[in-house]
C-alpha positions, 0 to 999 in steps of 0.5 A: 582324461575323463572318459565317463564325462557328462557328454559321454554319460548322456550319449550312453544314457540316450543309447540306453534308452533307444535300445530299451525302446527298440526291445519293447517295440520288438517284443510288443509286435512279435507275431506267432511262429511261422511253422507247426511241427508235430511228432506223430504219437499213438493215442494211447501213449497221451490218453492220461493227459486229455482232459475230454475226449468226444465225437462231434462237428464244429458249429461255430468259429469265433476269432477272438483278438484279446486272447493271449495265445489261443485266439480262436474259440471252437464250439462243436456239437457232441455226439458221443463222449469217450472221456470227461464230462461234456454237454451237447455243446463244447468250447475249445480254444486253438491258434488262429493260423495253422502255421502256429498249429490252430485247427478248424474242422468246419465242413469236416462233418463228425470228427474225434477230438481230444482237448487238454486243459491249459490256463483254464480252457480246453485246448486243441491243436494240429499235433494229435488233437484230431483223432479218427472215431476208431482210436477213440473206441480203441483207447477209451472204449464205447462212448456215451451221449453227452450230458445234457445238464451241461451247458456251455460255460462262458469263456474264462480268457476274456478278462485276461489282458494280452501278454503283448499289452502287458509287455508294452505297459512294462516297457514304457514304464521301464523307458520312462524310468530311465529317461527321468533318471537321465533327466534328474542327472542332467539337472 
């Protein structure tokens, strides 16, 4: 008895294609995590990992669906700089949802912000990016006015395709290859 006869091979091939399609669909439509969990840390403990630290007010919030992870660009008007080279306006990235540790400081007035660099952009989140003005001075010393010669740079992440798009195209290619191989075997 040939367990792996032509009928069973076709059935297994069909199941493999269906499984691949299911994996691609689940991966391509996966959403953001539903919970943000932070460990409380002292600013001094992670000060070396910070690229910029400043006091400012959020003046703009723009949602960009094509950004891979940090789908929101926040623009701050900077009052004082404590670390890094910062102009009068600075853009930082964050997740769109608070459940994914994204922030929105609109209406909060002057806040202390620390941002780290990730994938060429300055990034902030709920876990330690918004700090008290007193903590900024305690850790970094007295601030100074922003450098007027530094202009707000254009976003670098706009040109990169979404991870979901890449996964969808790659998954589609795999499904086509498996389907072509199965069709070729039948011929």
